[in-house]
C-alpha positions, 0 to 999 in steps of 0.5 A, a space after each residue: 290336182 287343184 290342191 297340188 296346183 294351189 301348193 305350187 302357186 303358194 310355193 312360188 310366192 314364199 320360196 324367193 324369201 326362203 332361198 337367202 336364209 337357206 343359203 346363209 344356213 348352209 354356208 355358215 352352219 351346215 357346211 362348217 359342221 359337216 366339214 368339221 366331221 370330215 377333218 376329224 378323220 384327218 391329221 392336224 398338221 398345220 403346215 403339211 398336207 392333211 393325211 387321212 388317219 381314220 379314228 386315230 384322233 379319237 383313239 389318241 384323245 382317249 388313250 394318251 393319258 394327258 389328253 384323256 385326263 384333260 378331256 374327261 376333266 373338262 367333260 366333268 366340269 361342263 356337266 357341272 356347269 350345266 347342272 348349276 345353270 339348271 338348278 339356279 338359272 332356270 329355277 330362278 327363271 320360273 320363280 321370277 316368271 311366276 311372280 312377274 305374271 302374278 296380277 297383284 304384282 306392281 311395277 312388273 315391267 320395271 322388274 322384267 327390265 332389271 332381270 333382263 338387262 344383264 343379258 344385253 351386256 357383253 360377257 367379256 365385260 361382265 366377266 371382268 367386272 365380276 373378276 374384280 368384285 370377287 378379288 379380295 384386294 378390291 372387295 375387302 375394303 367395302 366388305 369390312 365396312 359392312 362387317 362382311 370381311 370374312 367374304 373377301 376370299 380368293 374365290 376365283 383362285 381356289 380350285 374348290 370354288 372357282 367353277 362355282 363362282 364362274 357358273 353363278 356369274 353366268 346364271 346371274 347374266 343369262 337368267 333373263 332369257 328363261 325368265 322371258 320364255 317362261 313369262 310368255 308361256 305362263 301368259 298364254 295359259 287361259 284364265 278360265 283354267 286358273 279360275 276353275 282351279 281356284 273355284 275347286 279350292 286349289 291353292 297357289 302351289 297346287 295350281 302351279 304344279 297341276 295346271 301351270 307347269 304342265 301347260 308350260 312343259 314344252 317351254 321347259 323342255 326348250 329352255 333345258 335344251 338351250 341351256 344344255 347346248 349353250 353350256 356345252 358350247 360356253 367359252 367366253 365366261 371362263 375366258 373372261 374370269 379365268 384363263 383359257 387354261 381353266 385356272 386354277 389347276 384346270 378346275 374351270 376347264 370345260 369343253 369350250 376352253 379345251 377345244 380352243 387350246 387344242 384346235 385353235 391356240 395349241 396346247 402349252 408348251 408346244 403351242 401348235 394347234 391340232 385341227 384333227 384333235 380339235 374337230 375330234 373333240 367337237 364331233 364328240 360334243 356334237 354327238 353328246 348334244 344330239 344324244 341329249 337333246 332328242 330324248 328331252 325334246 321328244 319327252 316334253 313334246 309328247 307329254 304336252 300333246 
């Protein structure tokens, strides 16, 4: 009884501070999510009344050849986009974090700031600047002066290189986020464990894989989850560097741009948005995210325990 009374007294203290955040979360996160799930079962007529059509939007998405081709193409490109971020952005994030937490590293604060600065810039601005840099018309003169004129290629105009370039630009901009998270995780490792490893004769490579990496595994899992979610919701970097049509030839089309074209802007040449089809794409993306996040979260948290 006494514990229950203390809990109620404590709840009355913190509950008033929690209510505003719960209201904001429900209004701007939970309700739109649930409503988008509901809309995926209705027709997407923008002018007439919404009609319940069941799974028709999902069936049309996967059975109509043009819709299926666009969806599976965007789905594949999103996975490639995510894989590049995992291999480049997060691996460099761990590398930078290890270097920045090395006690022999001088000016680590300056390097940390330099790495993080791109993440504070607007994606549209950095995307447009990189679009100019990668344009051979703009870069050929400067590259010729340093005898690198062979690099003056239409990187964003070739289907074979466009998605890779967009992905690498995104990695460059956001590498500061995982770097800071990994740095915080490494700084929380007790020095006694590191010293014990040195006493046992372990080298830097062994200490990282046997001591440091297992200790920051929950952080690795969280970074992987954030990368996964953000990449499947990505839109602005493709919009800034290419077009919402995923040019050239849909080679940079990802789930975010496909959803925008179908559910908001309307597919060319009709140009009429289909909210039903768009929310069907959003619903499938939500299910993919849940299916990907839960196993990673469970695996990393279980191993850490």
